[in-house]
MIGUDREN-939196 format. One record per atom (N, C-alpha, C, O): x, y, z; residue in one letter; chain. Coordinates in steps of 0.1 Angstrom, whole numbers, padded with zeros to 4 digits. Layout:
BEGIN
guke x=X; y=Y; z=Z; aa=a; ch=A
...
REM end
This chain:
BEGIN
guke x=0004; y=-0024; z=0144; aa=m; ch=A
guke x=0001; y=-0013; z=0134; aa=m; ch=A
guke x=-0013; y=-0016; z=0128; aa=m; ch=A
guke x=-0015; y=-0027; z=0122; aa=m; ch=A
guke x=-0021; y=-0006; z=0129; aa=m; ch=A
guke x=-0035; y=-0007; z=0124; aa=m; ch=A
guke x=-0035; y=-0001; z=0110; aa=m; ch=A
guke x=-0028; y=0009; z=0108; aa=m; ch=A
guke x=-0044; y=-0006; z=0101; aa=p; ch=A
guke x=-0045; y=0000; z=0088; aa=p; ch=A
guke x=-0052; y=0013; z=0089; aa=p; ch=A
guke x=-0061; y=0015; z=0098; aa=p; ch=A
guke x=-0048; y=0023; z=0081; aa=i; ch=A
guke x=-0055; y=0036; z=0081; aa=i; ch=A
guke x=-0067; y=0034; z=0071; aa=i; ch=A
guke x=-0066; y=0029; z=0060; aa=i; ch=A
guke x=-0079; y=0038; z=0076; aa=p; ch=A
guke x=-0091; y=0037; z=0068; aa=p; ch=A
guke x=-0089; y=0044; z=0054; aa=p; ch=A
guke x=-0084; y=0055; z=0053; aa=p; ch=A
guke x=-0092; y=0037; z=0043; aa=a; ch=A
guke x=-0091; y=0042; z=0030; aa=a; ch=A
guke x=-0099; y=0055; z=0027; aa=a; ch=A
guke x=-0095; y=0063; z=0019; aa=a; ch=A
guke x=-0110; y=0056; z=0035; aa=s; ch=A
guke x=-0118; y=0068; z=0033; aa=s; ch=A
guke x=-0113; y=0081; z=0039; aa=s; ch=A
guke x=-0118; y=0091; z=0036; aa=s; ch=A
guke x=-0102; y=0080; z=0047; aa=w; ch=A
guke x=-0096; y=0092; z=0053; aa=w; ch=A
guke x=-0090; y=0101; z=0042; aa=w; ch=A
guke x=-0083; y=0095; z=0033; aa=w; ch=A
guke x=-0091; y=0114; z=0043; aa=p; ch=A
guke x=-0084; y=0123; z=0034; aa=p; ch=A
guke x=-0068; y=0122; z=0037; aa=p; ch=A
guke x=-0064; y=0118; z=0047; aa=p; ch=A
guke x=-0061; y=0127; z=0027; aa=k; ch=A
guke x=-0046; y=0126; z=0028; aa=k; ch=A
guke x=-0041; y=0133; z=0041; aa=k; ch=A
guke x=-0031; y=0128; z=0047; aa=k; ch=A
guke x=-0046; y=0144; z=0044; aa=k; ch=A
guke x=-0042; y=0151; z=0056; aa=k; ch=A
guke x=-0043; y=0143; z=0069; aa=k; ch=A
guke x=-0034; y=0142; z=0077; aa=k; ch=A
guke x=-0055; y=0136; z=0070; aa=a; ch=A
guke x=-0057; y=0127; z=0082; aa=a; ch=A
guke x=-0048; y=0115; z=0082; aa=a; ch=A
guke x=-0043; y=0111; z=0092; aa=a; ch=A
guke x=-0046; y=0110; z=0070; aa=k; ch=A
guke x=-0037; y=0098; z=0068; aa=k; ch=A
guke x=-0022; y=0102; z=0073; aa=k; ch=A
guke x=-0016; y=0095; z=0080; aa=k; ch=A
guke x=-0018; y=0114; z=0069; aa=a; ch=A
guke x=-0005; y=0118; z=0072; aa=a; ch=A
guke x=-0004; y=0120; z=0087; aa=a; ch=A
guke x=0006; y=0117; z=0093; aa=a; ch=A
guke x=-0014; y=0126; z=0093; aa=a; ch=A
guke x=-0014; y=0128; z=0108; aa=a; ch=A
guke x=-0014; y=0114; z=0115; aa=a; ch=A
guke x=-0007; y=0113; z=0125; aa=a; ch=A
guke x=-0021; y=0105; z=0110; aa=a; ch=A
guke x=-0021; y=0091; z=0116; aa=a; ch=A
guke x=-0007; y=0085; z=0115; aa=a; ch=A
guke x=-0002; y=0079; z=0125; aa=a; ch=A
guke x=0000; y=0086; z=0104; aa=l; ch=A
guke x=0013; y=0081; z=0102; aa=l; ch=A
guke x=0023; y=0088; z=0111; aa=l; ch=A
guke x=0033; y=0082; z=0115; aa=l; ch=A
guke x=0021; y=0100; z=0114; aa=a; ch=A
guke x=0030; y=0108; z=0122; aa=a; ch=A
guke x=0027; y=0106; z=0137; aa=a; ch=A
guke x=0034; y=0112; z=0146; aa=a; ch=A
guke x=0017; y=0098; z=0140; aa=g; ch=A
guke x=0014; y=0095; z=0154; aa=g; ch=A
guke x=0006; y=0105; z=0161; aa=g; ch=A
guke x=0005; y=0105; z=0173; aa=g; ch=A
guke x=0000; y=0114; z=0153; aa=q; ch=A
guke x=-0008; y=0125; z=0159; aa=q; ch=A
guke x=-0023; y=0120; z=0161; aa=q; ch=A
guke x=-0031; y=0128; z=0167; aa=q; ch=A
guke x=-0026; y=0109; z=0156; aa=v; ch=A
guke x=-0040; y=0104; z=0158; aa=v; ch=A
guke x=-0039; y=0090; z=0164; aa=v; ch=A
guke x=-0032; y=0081; z=0160; aa=v; ch=A
guke x=-0047; y=0088; z=0175; aa=a; ch=A
guke x=-0047; y=0076; z=0183; aa=a; ch=A
guke x=-0055; y=0065; z=0175; aa=a; ch=A
guke x=-0065; y=0068; z=0170; aa=a; ch=A
guke x=-0050; y=0053; z=0175; aa=a; ch=A
guke x=-0057; y=0042; z=0169; aa=a; ch=A
guke x=-0066; y=0036; z=0179; aa=a; ch=A
guke x=-0063; y=0026; z=0185; aa=a; ch=A
guke x=-0078; y=0042; z=0180; aa=s; ch=A
guke x=-0087; y=0038; z=0191; aa=s; ch=A
guke x=-0098; y=0029; z=0185; aa=s; ch=A
guke x=-0108; y=0027; z=0192; aa=s; ch=A
guke x=-0097; y=0024; z=0173; aa=s; ch=A
guke x=-0107; y=0016; z=0167; aa=s; ch=A
guke x=-0105; y=0001; z=0172; aa=s; ch=A
guke x=-0095; y=-0002; z=0178; aa=s; ch=A
guke x=-0115; y=-0007; z=0169; aa=k; ch=A
guke x=-0114; y=-0022; z=0172; aa=k; ch=A
guke x=-0104; y=-0028; z=0163; aa=k; ch=A
guke x=-0101; y=-0023; z=0152; aa=k; ch=A
guke x=-0097; y=-0039; z=0168; aa=p; ch=A
guke x=-0100; y=-0046; z=0180; aa=p; ch=A
guke x=-0094; y=-0040; z=0192; aa=p; ch=A
guke x=-0085; y=-0032; z=0191; aa=p; ch=A
guke x=-0098; y=-0044; z=0204; aa=d; ch=A
guke x=-0093; y=-0039; z=0216; aa=d; ch=A
guke x=-0079; y=-0044; z=0218; aa=d; ch=A
guke x=-0075; y=-0055; z=0214; aa=d; ch=A
guke x=-0070; y=-0035; z=0223; aa=l; ch=A
guke x=-0056; y=-0039; z=0225; aa=l; ch=A
guke x=-0054; y=-0051; z=0234; aa=l; ch=A
guke x=-0046; y=-0060; z=0231; aa=l; ch=A
guke x=-0062; y=-0052; z=0245; aa=d; ch=A
guke x=-0060; y=-0063; z=0253; aa=d; ch=A
guke x=-0064; y=-0077; z=0247; aa=d; ch=A
guke x=-0058; y=-0087; z=0249; aa=d; ch=A
guke x=-0073; y=-0076; z=0237; aa=n; ch=A
guke x=-0077; y=-0089; z=0230; aa=n; ch=A
guke x=-0065; y=-0092; z=0220; aa=n; ch=A
guke x=-0063; y=-0104; z=0218; aa=n; ch=A
guke x=-0059; y=-0082; z=0214; aa=m; ch=A
guke x=-0048; y=-0085; z=0205; aa=m; ch=A
guke x=-0036; y=-0091; z=0213; aa=m; ch=A
guke x=-0030; y=-0101; z=0208; aa=m; ch=A
guke x=-0033; y=-0085; z=0224; aa=v; ch=A
guke x=-0022; y=-0091; z=0233; aa=v; ch=A
guke x=-0025; y=-0105; z=0237; aa=v; ch=A
guke x=-0016; y=-0114; z=0236; aa=v; ch=A
guke x=-0037; y=-0108; z=0241; aa=k; ch=A
guke x=-0041; y=-0121; z=0245; aa=k; ch=A
guke x=-0039; y=-0131; z=0233; aa=k; ch=A
guke x=-0034; y=-0142; z=0236; aa=k; ch=A
guke x=-0043; y=-0127; z=0221; aa=a; ch=A
guke x=-0041; y=-0136; z=0210; aa=a; ch=A
guke x=-0027; y=-0139; z=0207; aa=a; ch=A
guke x=-0023; y=-0150; z=0204; aa=a; ch=A
guke x=-0018; y=-0129; z=0208; aa=v; ch=A
guke x=-0004; y=-0130; z=0205; aa=v; ch=A
guke x=0002; y=-0139; z=0216; aa=v; ch=A
guke x=0010; y=-0148; z=0213; aa=v; ch=A
guke x=-0001; y=-0137; z=0229; aa=f; ch=A
guke x=0004; y=-0145; z=0240; aa=f; ch=A
guke x=0000; y=-0160; z=0238; aa=f; ch=A
guke x=0009; y=-0168; z=0239; aa=f; ch=A
guke x=-0012; y=-0162; z=0235; aa=d; ch=A
guke x=-0017; y=-0176; z=0233; aa=d; ch=A
guke x=-0010; y=-0182; z=0220; aa=d; ch=A
guke x=-0006; y=-0194; z=0221; aa=d; ch=A
guke x=-0008; y=-0174; z=0210; aa=g; ch=A
guke x=-0001; y=-0179; z=0198; aa=g; ch=A
guke x=0013; y=-0183; z=0200; aa=g; ch=A
guke x=0019; y=-0191; z=0193; aa=g; ch=A
guke x=0020; y=-0176; z=0210; aa=l; ch=A
guke x=0034; y=-0179; z=0212; aa=l; ch=A
guke x=0036; y=-0190; z=0223; aa=l; ch=A
guke x=0048; y=-0193; z=0225; aa=l; ch=A
guke x=0025; y=-0195; z=0228; aa=n; ch=A
guke x=0027; y=-0207; z=0237; aa=n; ch=A
guke x=0033; y=-0218; z=0230; aa=n; ch=A
guke x=0029; y=-0222; z=0219; aa=n; ch=A
guke x=0044; y=-0224; z=0236; aa=g; ch=A
guke x=0051; y=-0235; z=0229; aa=g; ch=A
guke x=0061; y=-0231; z=0219; aa=g; ch=A
guke x=0068; y=-0239; z=0213; aa=g; ch=A
guke x=0062; y=-0218; z=0216; aa=i; ch=A
guke x=0072; y=-0212; z=0207; aa=i; ch=A
guke x=0082; y=-0203; z=0214; aa=i; ch=A
guke x=0094; y=-0206; z=0213; aa=i; ch=A
guke x=0077; y=-0193; z=0220; aa=a; ch=A
guke x=0086; y=-0183; z=0227; aa=a; ch=A
guke x=0087; y=-0187; z=0242; aa=a; ch=A
guke x=0096; y=-0183; z=0248; aa=a; ch=A
guke x=0077; y=-0194; z=0247; aa=w; ch=A
guke x=0077; y=-0198; z=0261; aa=w; ch=A
guke x=0068; y=-0210; z=0261; aa=w; ch=A
guke x=0061; y=-0214; z=0252; aa=w; ch=A
guke x=0069; y=-0217; z=0273; aa=i; ch=A
guke x=0061; y=-0229; z=0275; aa=i; ch=A
guke x=0046; y=-0225; z=0276; aa=i; ch=A
guke x=0037; y=-0231; z=0270; aa=i; ch=A
guke x=0044; y=-0216; z=0285; aa=d; ch=A
guke x=0030; y=-0211; z=0287; aa=d; ch=A
guke x=0031; y=-0196; z=0290; aa=d; ch=A
guke x=0041; y=-0191; z=0296; aa=d; ch=A
guke x=0021; y=-0188; z=0286; aa=d; ch=A
guke x=0022; y=-0174; z=0288; aa=d; ch=A
guke x=0021; y=-0169; z=0302; aa=d; ch=A
guke x=0023; y=-0157; z=0305; aa=d; ch=A
guke x=0019; y=-0178; z=0312; aa=k; ch=A
guke x=0020; y=-0175; z=0326; aa=k; ch=A
guke x=0034; y=-0171; z=0330; aa=k; ch=A
guke x=0037; y=-0165; z=0340; aa=k; ch=A
guke x=0044; y=-0175; z=0321; aa=q; ch=A
guke x=0058; y=-0172; z=0323; aa=q; ch=A
guke x=0061; y=-0157; z=0320; aa=q; ch=A
guke x=0072; y=-0152; z=0324; aa=q; ch=A
guke x=0053; y=-0150; z=0313; aa=v; ch=A
guke x=0055; y=-0136; z=0310; aa=v; ch=A
guke x=0054; y=-0128; z=0322; aa=v; ch=A
guke x=0044; y=-0128; z=0330; aa=v; ch=A
guke x=0065; y=-0120; z=0325; aa=i; ch=A
guke x=0065; y=-0112; z=0338; aa=i; ch=A
guke x=0064; y=-0097; z=0335; aa=i; ch=A
guke x=0062; y=-0089; z=0344; aa=i; ch=A
guke x=0066; y=-0093; z=0323; aa=e; ch=A
guke x=0064; y=-0079; z=0319; aa=e; ch=A
guke x=0060; y=-0077; z=0305; aa=e; ch=A
guke x=0064; y=-0085; z=0296; aa=e; ch=A
guke x=0051; y=-0067; z=0303; aa=e; ch=A
guke x=0046; y=-0066; z=0289; aa=e; ch=A
guke x=0043; y=-0051; z=0287; aa=e; ch=A
guke x=0039; y=-0044; z=0296; aa=e; ch=A
guke x=0046; y=-0046; z=0275; aa=s; ch=A
guke x=0043; y=-0032; z=0271; aa=s; ch=A
guke x=0037; y=-0033; z=0257; aa=s; ch=A
guke x=0042; y=-0040; z=0248; aa=s; ch=A
guke x=0026; y=-0026; z=0255; aa=s; ch=A
guke x=0020; y=-0026; z=0242; aa=s; ch=A
guke x=0013; y=-0013; z=0238; aa=s; ch=A
guke x=0010; y=-0005; z=0247; aa=s; ch=A
guke x=0012; y=-0011; z=0226; aa=r; ch=A
guke x=0004; y=0001; z=0221; aa=r; ch=A
guke x=-0001; y=-0002; z=0207; aa=r; ch=A
guke x=0004; y=-0010; z=0200; aa=r; ch=A
guke x=-0012; y=0005; z=0204; aa=k; ch=A
guke x=-0018; y=0004; z=0191; aa=k; ch=A
guke x=-0016; y=0017; z=0184; aa=k; ch=A
guke x=-0019; y=0028; z=0189; aa=k; ch=A
guke x=-0011; y=0016; z=0171; aa=m; ch=A
guke x=-0009; y=0028; z=0163; aa=m; ch=A
guke x=-0012; y=0025; z=0149; aa=m; ch=A
guke x=-0013; y=0014; z=0145; aa=m; ch=A
guke x=-0013; y=0036; z=0141; aa=y; ch=A
guke x=-0015; y=0034; z=0126; aa=y; ch=A
guke x=-0002; y=0032; z=0119; aa=y; ch=A
guke x=0008; y=0038; z=0123; aa=y; ch=A
guke x=-0002; y=0025; z=0108; aa=g; ch=A
guke x=0009; y=0023; z=0100; aa=g; ch=A
guke x=0005; y=0020; z=0086; aa=g; ch=A
guke x=-0006; y=0017; z=0083; aa=g; ch=A
guke x=0015; y=0021; z=0077; aa=e; ch=A
guke x=0012; y=0018; z=0063; aa=e; ch=A
guke x=0009; y=0003; z=0060; aa=e; ch=A
guke x=0000; y=0000; z=0052; aa=e; ch=A
guke x=0015; y=-0006; z=0068; aa=e; ch=A
guke x=0013; y=-0020; z=0067; aa=e; ch=A
guke x=0007; y=-0025; z=0080; aa=e; ch=A
guke x=0014; y=-0023; z=0090; aa=e; ch=A
guke x=-0004; y=-0031; z=0080; aa=p; ch=A
guke x=-0009; y=-0037; z=0092; aa=p; ch=A
guke x=0000; y=-0048; z=0097; aa=p; ch=A
guke x=0004; y=-0057; z=0089; aa=p; ch=A
guke x=0003; y=-0048; z=0110; aa=r; ch=A
guke x=0012; y=-0059; z=0115; aa=r; ch=A
guke x=0013; y=-0058; z=0130; aa=r; ch=A
guke x=0008; y=-0049; z=0136; aa=r; ch=A
guke x=0019; y=-0068; z=0135; aa=i; ch=A
guke x=0022; y=-0069; z=0150; aa=i; ch=A
guke x=0037; y=-0071; z=0151; aa=i; ch=A
guke x=0042; y=-0080; z=0145; aa=i; ch=A
guke x=0044; y=-0063; z=0158; aa=e; ch=A
guke x=0058; y=-0064; z=0161; aa=e; ch=A
guke x=0060; y=-0069; z=0175; aa=e; ch=A
guke x=0054; y=-0063; z=0184; aa=e; ch=A
guke x=0068; y=-0079; z=0177; aa=i; ch=A
guke x=0070; y=-0085; z=0190; aa=i; ch=A
guke x=0085; y=-0087; z=0192; aa=i; ch=A
guke x=0093; y=-0091; z=0184; aa=i; ch=A
guke x=0089; y=-0083; z=0205; aa=t; ch=A
guke x=0103; y=-0085; z=0209; aa=t; ch=A
guke x=0102; y=-0093; z=0222; aa=t; ch=A
guke x=0094; y=-0090; z=0231; aa=t; ch=A
guke x=0109; y=-0105; z=0223; aa=v; ch=A
guke x=0109; y=-0113; z=0235; aa=v; ch=A
guke x=0123; y=-0114; z=0240; aa=v; ch=A
guke x=0132; y=-0117; z=0233; aa=v; ch=A
guke x=0125; y=-0110; z=0253; aa=d; ch=A
guke x=0138; y=-0111; z=0259; aa=d; ch=A
guke x=0137; y=-0121; z=0270; aa=d; ch=A
guke x=0127; y=-0122; z=0278; aa=d; ch=A
guke x=0147; y=-0129; z=0271; aa=a; ch=A
guke x=0148; y=-0139; z=0282; aa=a; ch=A
guke x=0153; y=-0133; z=0295; aa=a; ch=A
guke x=0161; y=-0123; z=0295; aa=a; ch=A
guke x=0147; y=-0137; z=0306; aa=v; ch=A
guke x=0151; y=-0132; z=0319; aa=v; ch=A
guke x=0158; y=-0144; z=0326; aa=v; ch=A
guke x=0152; y=-0155; z=0327; aa=v; ch=A
guke x=0170; y=-0141; z=0332; aa=a; ch=A
guke x=0177; y=-0152; z=0339; aa=a; ch=A
guke x=0170; y=-0156; z=0352; aa=a; ch=A
guke x=0175; y=-0165; z=0359; aa=a; ch=A
REM end
């Protein structure tokens, strides 16, 4: 979740929160994913080369954050 710029008018902020505005600002999504994968080495997996599937998206939210779900594969 990307922060909504404080300079945006209320109407634009509402549209961003409703998912009607794409969060296309920096940082790049692939760089964010890489940082998360590297940060989870030794915690969620031994090495991120073990990850076999990934889905990600960047959107606006009231609180900037990254939400992660990890599922084990047998």
